[in-house]
TORKOLMAR-855650 format. One record per residue (C-alpha): residue in three letters; x, y, z. Coordinates in steps of 0.1 Angstrom, whole numbers, always signed. Example, Ala and Ser with C-alpha at 12.3 -4.5 7.8 and 13.67 -1.06 7.14 Angstrom:
REC  code   east  north     up
REC   ALA   +123    -45    +78
REC   SER   +137    -11    +71
% end
This chain:
REC  code   east  north     up
REC   MET     +0     -2     +1
REC   ALA    +15    +32     -4
REC   PRO    +24    +58    +17
REC   ASP     -2    +90    +23
REC   ARG    +10   +121     +8
REC   TRP    +20   +146    +30
REC   LEU    +18   +184    +16
REC   PHE    +44   +207    +32
REC   TRP    +41   +239    +33
REC   HIS    +69   +265    +30
REC   ARG    +68   +301    +43
REC   ARG    +97   +319    +66
REC   ASP   +118   +279    +66
REC   LEU   +134   +283    +37
REC   ARG   +152   +249    +44
REC   LEU   +155   +211    +44
REC   GLY   +177   +207    +75
REC   ASP   +165   +214   +110
REC   ASN   +134   +221    +98
REC   LEU   +110   +206   +130
REC   GLY    +75   +208   +104
REC   LEU    +91   +190    +78
REC   ALA   +109   +163    +96
REC   ALA    +77   +156   +111
REC   ALA    +64   +151    +80
REC   ALA    +95   +130    +65
REC   ALA    +91   +109    +99
REC   ALA    +51   +101    +95
REC   SER    +54    +92    +57
REC   PRO    +86    +92    +32
REC   ALA    +55   +109     +4
REC   VAL    +69   +144    +14
REC   THR    +59   +172    -14
REC   GLY    +68   +203     -7
REC   VAL    +54   +239    -20
REC   TYR    +58   +279    -18
REC   VAL    +29   +303    -24
REC   PHE    +32   +331    -41
REC   ASP     +5   +355    -23
REC   PRO    -10   +385    -51
REC   GLU    -19   +399    -18
REC   TRP    +21   +400     +0
REC   LEU    +35   +407    -36
REC   GLU    +13   +444    -38
REC   GLY    +17   +448     -7
REC   VAL    +30   +488     +1
REC   ASP    +56   +470    +18
REC   LEU    +78   +445     -2
REC   ALA   +110   +451     -3
REC   PRO   +128   +447    -37
REC   ALA   +161   +429    -15
REC   ARG   +135   +409     +2
REC   LEU   +117   +393    -23
REC   TRP   +156   +392    -37
REC   PHE   +165   +371    -13
REC   LEU   +136   +349    -12
REC   CYS   +138   +338    -45
REC   GLU   +172   +334    -46
REC   SER   +165   +309    -18
REC   LEU   +137   +295    -28
REC   ARG   +159   +283    -63
REC   GLU   +188   +266    -42
REC   LEU   +155   +251    -16
REC   GLN   +139   +237    -52
REC   GLN   +168   +215    -61
REC   ARG   +176   +203    -27
REC   TRP   +137   +192    -29
REC   ARG   +148   +168    -58
REC   GLN   +182   +161    -40
REC   ALA   +159   +147    -18
REC   GLY   +142   +127    -43
REC   SER   +106   +151    -45
REC   GLU   +101   +184    -50
REC   LEU    +94   +219    -44
REC   LEU    +61   +229    -62
REC   LEU    +59   +269    -66
REC   LEU    +19   +280    -66
REC   LYS     +9   +318    -70
REC   GLY    -23   +330    -54
REC   ARG    -42   +327    -25
REC   PRO    -30   +303     -2
REC   VAL    -72   +296    +18
REC   ASP    -76   +290    -25
REC   VAL    -47   +276    -40
REC   LEU    -37   +252     -7
REC   PRO    -75   +230     -5
REC   ARG    -69   +229    -47
REC   LEU    -38   +210    -45
REC   ALA    -41   +188    -14
REC   GLU    -75   +174    -34
REC   ALA    -53   +176    -68
REC   CYS    -25   +153    -56
REC   GLY    -46   +128    -34
REC   ALA    -26   +148     -1
REC   ALA    -43   +136    +36
REC   VAL    -22   +157    +55
REC   VAL     -9   +197    +50
REC   THR    +13   +208    +76
REC   TRP    +36   +240    +87
REC   ASN    +51   +260   +110
REC   ARG    +34   +283   +126
REC   ASP    +43   +322   +128
REC   VAL    +40   +355   +150
REC   GLU    +26   +380   +122
REC   PRO    -12   +386   +132
REC   ALA    -16   +389    +93
REC   ALA     -1   +350    +89
REC   ARG    -17   +339   +121
REC   GLN    -52   +345   +111
REC   ARG    -43   +330    +66
REC   ASP    -30   +303    +84
REC   ARG    -70   +299   +107
REC   GLN    -88   +305    +69
REC   VAL    -63   +281    +52
REC   ALA    -68   +254    +80
REC   SER   -107   +256    +78
REC   ALA   -110   +256    +42
REC   LEU    -83   +220    +39
REC   GLN   -105   +202    +74
REC   ALA   -139   +211    +46
REC   ARG   -124   +192    +22
REC   GLY   -112   +162    +47
REC   ARG    -80   +172    +50
REC   ARG    -60   +168    +83
REC   VAL    -35   +200    +94
REC   LEU     -4   +198   +117
REC   VAL    +15   +224   +122
REC   ASP    +39   +235   +151
REC   TRP    +66   +260   +162
REC   ASP   +101   +263   +145
REC   GLN   +111   +294   +143
REC   LEU   +119   +302   +179
REC   LEU   +143   +286   +204
REC   VAL   +114   +289   +234
REC   PRO    +77   +290   +218
REC   PRO    +57   +320   +234
REC   GLU    +30   +302   +252
REC   GLU    +58   +286   +270
REC   ILE    +74   +319   +286
REC   ARG    +55   +337   +320
REC   THR    +63   +361   +346
REC   GLY    +54   +345   +385
REC   SER    +17   +361   +376
REC   GLY    +12   +340   +344
REC   GLU    +19   +372   +317
REC   PRO    +39   +373   +288
REC   TYR    +64   +393   +297
REC   ARG    +68   +435   +283
REC   VAL   +101   +438   +298
REC   TYR   +134   +422   +285
REC   GLY   +158   +414   +314
REC   PRO   +134   +398   +331
REC   PHE   +123   +375   +299
REC   LEU   +159   +372   +289
REC   ARG   +167   +354   +324
REC   ASN   +140   +333   +320
REC   TRP   +146   +326   +282
REC   ARG   +177   +317   +289
REC   GLY   +174   +294   +319
REC   GLN   +152   +277   +294
REC   VAL   +171   +275   +261
REC   THR   +202   +259   +284
REC   ALA   +175   +236   +301
REC   ARG   +161   +224   +264
REC   ASP   +199   +223   +248
REC   ALA   +214   +197   +282
REC   ALA   +180   +178   +272
REC   GLY   +189   +180   +234
REC   VAL   +162   +192   +220
REC   LEU   +178   +218   +202
REC   THR   +198   +195   +184
REC   PRO   +190   +201   +149
REC   VAL   +171   +172   +127
REC   ALA   +193   +162    +94
REC   ALA   +176   +170    +57
REC   PRO   +154   +145    +50
REC   GLN   +163   +119    +24
REC   GLY   +147    +90     +5
REC   LEU   +119   +113     -3
REC   VAL    +94    +96    -25
REC   GLY    +79   +124    -53
REC   LEU    +44   +127    -70
REC   ASP    +34   +106   -100
REC   ARG    +18   +125   -117
REC   ALA    +11   +101   -145
REC   ALA    -10    +77   -119
REC   LEU    -31   +108   -108
REC   GLU    -66    +95   -116
REC   PRO    -83   +115   -144
REC   GLY   -103   +135   -119
REC   ALA    -71   +149   -102
REC   GLN    -51   +152   -139
REC   ALA    -81   +181   -148
REC   LEU    -76   +198   -117
REC   TRP    -39   +195   -112
REC   GLN    -40   +213   -152
REC   ASP    -61   +238   -135
REC   LEU    -38   +247   -112
REC   PRO    -19   +282   -107
REC   LEU    +14   +263   -108
REC   LEU    +48   +281   -120
REC   ALA    +69   +265   -142
REC   ALA   +103   +273   -124
REC   VAL   +110   +303    -96
REC   PRO   +108   +338   -105
REC   THR   +135   +365   -104
REC   ALA   +127   +396    -85
REC   GLY   +123   +413   -115
REC   GLU    +98   +391   -133
REC   LEU    +76   +398    -97
REC   GLY    +75   +434   -106
REC   HIS    +99   +444    -83
REC   PRO   +140   +441    -94
REC   PHE   +165   +447    -74
REC   ASP   +197   +461    -81
REC   GLY   +219   +455    -47
REC   ALA   +226   +421    -46
REC   ASP   +267   +425    -54
REC   LEU   +265   +449    -20
REC   CYS   +239   +431     +2
REC   PRO   +257   +412    +33
REC   CYS   +230   +387    +37
REC   ARG   +238   +357    +12
REC   PRO   +206   +338     +6
REC   GLY   +199   +301     +8
REC   GLU   +205   +274    +32
REC   GLN   +243   +265    +20
REC   ALA   +252   +300    +22
REC   ALA   +237   +309    +55
REC   ALA   +255   +275    +64
REC   ALA   +287   +290    +55
REC   GLN   +288   +326    +72
REC   LEU   +275   +311    +98
REC   GLU   +306   +289   +103
REC   ALA   +328   +314    +91
REC   PHE   +315   +338   +114
REC   ALA   +313   +319   +148
REC   ASP   +340   +289   +143
REC   GLY   +368   +312   +154
REC   GLY   +387   +312   +121
REC   ALA   +389   +272   +123
REC   SER   +377   +270    +86
REC   GLY   +409   +289    +77
REC   SER   +379   +315    +61
REC   GLY   +393   +350    +79
REC   HIS   +366   +358    +91
REC   GLY   +360   +332   +121
REC   ALA   +371   +361   +146
REC   ALA   +341   +379   +147
REC   LEU   +318   +362   +173
REC   PHE   +354   +366   +198
REC   ALA   +355   +404   +189
REC   TYR   +316   +411   +185
REC   GLU   +322   +430   +215
REC   PRO   +323   +460   +207
REC   GLY   +334   +451   +172
REC   ARG   +290   +451   +165
REC   ASN   +292   +491   +166
REC   ILE   +319   +494   +141
REC   PRO   +295   +502   +105
REC   SER   +324   +506    +86
REC   GLU   +342   +470    +99
REC   ALA   +322   +435    +91
REC   GLY   +315   +427   +130
REC   THR   +285   +413   +127
REC   SER   +272   +379   +109
REC   ALA   +250   +394    +87
REC   LEU   +227   +362    +93
REC   SER   +194   +385    +97
REC   ALA   +176   +378    +67
REC   ALA   +186   +344    +66
REC   LEU   +172   +339   +101
REC   SER   +140   +363    +93
REC   LEU   +133   +340    +62
REC   GLY   +140   +305    +78
REC   CYS   +176   +297    +59
REC   LEU   +189   +290    +89
REC   SER   +170   +277   +123
REC   PRO   +178   +294   +155
REC   ARG   +187   +263   +167
REC   GLN   +218   +264   +145
REC   ALA   +227   +292   +153
REC   TRP   +223   +293   +189
REC   LEU   +247   +257   +192
REC   ALA   +273   +275   +169
REC   SER   +277   +303   +197
REC   GLU   +284   +278   +223
REC   ALA   +304   +257   +202
REC   ALA   +325   +287   +204
REC   ARG   +327   +288   +235
REC   LEU   +350   +258   +231
REC   THR   +377   +271   +214
REC   ALA   +373   +311   +232
REC   ARG   +405   +320   +249
REC   SER   +401   +352   +265
REC   ASP   +371   +368   +289
REC   GLU   +363   +393   +260
REC   ALA   +356   +365   +235
REC   LEU   +333   +345   +262
REC   ALA   +318   +381   +269
REC   SER   +310   +386   +234
REC   ILE   +295   +360   +229
REC   THR   +272   +361   +254
REC   VAL   +263   +395   +240
REC   TRP   +256   +378   +206
REC   GLN   +237   +354   +222
REC   GLN   +218   +380   +238
REC   GLU   +205   +395   +204
REC   LEU   +190   +364   +195
REC   ALA   +169   +367   +232
REC   TRP   +159   +403   +219
REC   ARG   +151   +385   +181
REC   GLU   +124   +360   +205
REC   PHE   +115   +388   +232
REC   TYR    +99   +407   +199
REC   GLN    +81   +380   +179
REC   HIS    +73   +372   +218
REC   ALA    +58   +403   +225
REC   LEU    +40   +404   +187
REC   PHE    +20   +364   +192
REC   HIS     +8   +379   +227
REC   PHE     +0   +416   +222
REC   PRO     -7   +417   +177
REC   GLU    -16   +456   +183
REC   LEU    +15   +467   +185
REC   ALA    +11   +460   +144
REC   ASP    -11   +489   +148
REC   GLY     +3   +511   +168
REC   PRO    +24   +524   +198
REC   TYR    +23   +501   +228
REC   ARG    +18   +530   +253
REC   PRO    -14   +540   +247
REC   GLN     -3   +579   +256
REC   TRP    +16   +581   +220
REC   ARG    -14   +579   +206
REC   GLN    -25   +615   +212
REC   PHE    +19   +628   +200
REC   PRO    +16   +662   +186
REC   TRP    +40   +649   +155
REC   ASP    +51   +678   +129
REC   ASN    +57   +649    +98
REC   GLU    +67   +679    +79
REC   ARG    +68   +652    +45
REC   SER   +100   +671    +29
REC   TRP   +116   +665    +62
REC   PHE   +105   +627    +56
REC   GLU   +118   +626    +21
REC   ALA   +157   +644    +28
REC   TRP   +158   +612    +61
REC   ARG   +148   +586    +28
REC   LEU   +171   +596     +8
REC   GLY   +198   +602    +29
REC   LEU   +195   +641    +23
REC   THR   +193   +655    +60
REC   GLY   +227   +671    +58
REC   MET   +237   +648    +90
REC   PRO   +265   +625    +72
REC   PHE   +261   +599    +95
REC   VAL   +226   +597    +89
REC   ASP   +230   +600    +51
REC   ALA   +252   +571    +53
REC   ALA   +232   +549    +66
REC   MET   +199   +557    +48
REC   ARG   +224   +552    +15
REC   GLN   +237   +524    +29
REC   LEU   +199   +509    +32
REC   THR   +188   +524     -3
REC   ALA   +219   +506    -24
REC   SER   +221   +471     -6
REC   GLY   +192   +464    +11
REC   TRP   +204   +463    +44
REC   MET   +216   +483    +73
REC   HIS   +240   +479   +100
REC   ASN   +220   +475   +136
REC   ARG   +238   +505   +156
REC   CYS   +230   +528   +126
REC   ARG   +190   +517   +124
REC   MET   +190   +532   +161
REC   VAL   +208   +561   +152
REC   VAL   +183   +569   +123
REC   ALA   +151   +559   +142
REC   SER   +166   +585   +167
REC   PHE   +163   +612   +144
REC   LEU   +135   +612   +127
REC   VAL   +111   +607   +156
REC   LYS   +133   +630   +180
REC   ASP   +152   +652   +159
REC   LEU   +124   +655   +132
REC   ILE    +97   +649   +150
REC   CYS    +81   +626   +121
REC   ASP    +55   +595   +136
REC   TRP    +82   +562   +140
REC   ARG    +52   +548   +116
REC   TRP    +66   +563    +88
REC   GLY   +102   +551   +101
REC   GLU    +83   +517   +101
REC   THR    +71   +515    +71
REC   ALA   +103   +530    +51
REC   PHE   +122   +503    +66
REC   MET   +105   +472    +60
REC   GLN    +97   +486    +17
REC   ARG   +138   +483    +19
REC   LEU   +151   +459    +43
REC   VAL   +165   +426    +28
REC   ASP   +157   +411    +66
REC   GLY   +123   +429    +71
REC   ASP   +113   +414    +98
REC   LEU    +77   +430   +113
REC   ALA    +81   +417   +149
REC   ALA   +119   +432   +150
REC   ASN   +114   +458   +130
REC   ASN    +79   +471   +150
REC   GLY   +100   +462   +181
REC   GLY   +136   +482   +176
REC   TRP   +109   +511   +162
REC   GLN    +89   +518   +191
REC   TRP   +119   +513   +209
REC   SER   +133   +542   +193
REC   ALA   +102   +562   +198
REC   SER    +97   +554   +230
REC   SER    +64   +540   +224
REC   GLY    +71   +505   +233
REC   MET    +83   +481   +261
REC   ASP   +111   +501   +275
REC   PRO   +113   +512   +309
REC   LYS   +139   +544   +297
REC   PRO   +114   +565   +275
REC   LEU   +130   +591   +267
REC   ARG   +165   +578   +251
REC   ILE   +175   +603   +225
REC   PHE   +209   +593   +203
REC   ASN   +229   +624   +194
REC   PRO   +238   +615   +158
REC   ALA   +272   +634   +162
REC   THR   +283   +618   +196
REC   GLN   +273   +585   +181
REC   ALA   +299   +594   +144
REC   GLY   +326   +598   +162
REC   ARG   +324   +571   +194
REC   PHE   +316   +546   +165
REC   ASP   +328   +564   +132
REC   ALA   +358   +579   +143
REC   GLU   +379   +581   +112
REC   ALA   +347   +586    +94
REC   SER   +355   +554    +70
REC   TYR   +319   +545    +71
REC   ILE   +307   +578    +63
REC   ARG   +333   +580    +35
REC   THR   +317   +548    +20
REC   TRP   +283   +557    +16
REC   LEU   +288   +589     +8
REC   PRO   +315   +598    -17
REC   GLU   +303   +635    -27
REC   LEU   +323   +647     +7
REC   ALA   +360   +618     +9
REC   HIS   +373   +655     +5
REC   VAL   +362   +667    +40
REC   ALA   +380   +669    +67
REC   THR   +368   +638    +93
REC   ALA   +360   +659   +122
REC   ASP   +333   +680    +97
REC   LEU   +319   +649    +90
REC   ILE   +313   +636   +123
REC   SER   +299   +670   +133
REC   GLY   +276   +677   +104
REC   GLU   +296   +715   +102
REC   ILE   +305   +714    +70
REC   ALA   +319   +748    +48
REC   PRO   +294   +761    +23
REC   LEU   +324   +756     -3
REC   GLU   +332   +724     +8
REC   ARG   +298   +705     +6
REC   GLY   +291   +716    -26
REC   ASP   +256   +701    -37
REC   TYR   +254   +681     +3
REC   PRO   +227   +695    +19
REC   ALA   +227   +719    +50
REC   PRO   +218   +707    +83
REC   LEU   +176   +702    +85
REC   VAL   +176   +709   +120
REC   ASP   +201   +725   +148
REC   HIS   +202   +687   +174
REC   ARG   +202   +704   +205
REC   LEU   +169   +725   +198
REC   GLN   +150   +696   +182
REC   GLN   +163   +673   +212
REC   ALA   +146   +701   +235
REC   ARG   +113   +702   +216
REC   PHE   +110   +670   +216
REC   LYS   +112   +665   +254
REC   ALA    +85   +697   +259
REC   LEU    +61   +672   +233
REC   TYR    +70   +645   +253
REC   ALA    +58   +661   +290
REC   GLY    +31   +671   +276
REC   LEU    +14   +636   +273
REC   PRO    -11   +625   +295
REC   LYS     +3   +602   +322
REC   PRO     -1   +563   +323
% end
């Protein structure tokens, strides 16, 4: 008797290795077929980044090859998942459809609709967590509430991760092999007709073919695909044992992570967001690095990077428990903040033309490469909100429209942190862009890289933004005075209703 056919629906898990939902399906039946659905609602959304679509398509191209090597295939469809997945399941006679869960409110609503449609047609639906080290239902305060502050969350989360690691729960599972592909010629005549009516794509399209070309692939540090993610993780975390020459980055992560002119970060944000790499693989690589660390500084750097993994999970847990975060500020008084929302200032910020070189260099990097250094993300966000006094949601959307690693939970959490409207016990954190440049780009190397028209300007002037008109040329004068705008923002903040 032939084994039951299973469908595995890929979304934010574009890999075969250590894919928990796929591994469970392959353990139940070798007859597993993969599927990815290009949803027109997402492709036509206002916050779709060409860089992210490029990363997705290139990752799918490799994933399709990996499925063939495993003995089956990855099918590509275009349409609303709630419409096309039940039709596909019926056409190929799939008994079970399975996928990994998501935290985003729209994705959860979509998944409930898809599950109902499949079950209405007699298909079983199985779902579980994969994209987190600890599922959001399993971390609570002593009173049983979700965490709202990172520090206490981190302590609980680290304890649970350590216990899971010791119990072997985090051990990566191998990619499935010996799968049984779908024999379309053996389908019943009725199923053949259903198959012919499916909106199947013959090949993975490019971002350009989908209407969103991306020209910054060569500049983007995030590399698409499961194999590239594994290679980047090894180069970052192995301490140089691979001979790559870049392995010491994890050991020098603190303070290297704060220097935007250096490759001091892992550049794995997009791989983690779209699931070319699992969080378990990332965690265990960092734990393995402890065995070769030769200094307290290296061990401390590993801990700091693991805390960044915890931030990622904190924001995902927060969005799961408080889906209203996707629509506005966590702190209700911020709904009444009197933003200036000067559109010309916002456009200058978006284009990297504010007259503040460190801010503009970061925005130019984002435009050209689809990525921005995390230190710079904090600086430009603070500048938009607390110098230009523009609604943080404008910046949140602008980032999602460009970031290769655009992720609702992380992006929303980061912007609310910068705006002081989120889950942050220090609500008046304000970054001085000149001070930040002096600390983290002391030689103005980063500024000169992304603002080549200012390469001739003295370093001190690039850092301060106080550039003489003859030196500045066509580069704009500063839009605002940071000291004055900081005082004005504080005054506006003081006028908000008290919580």
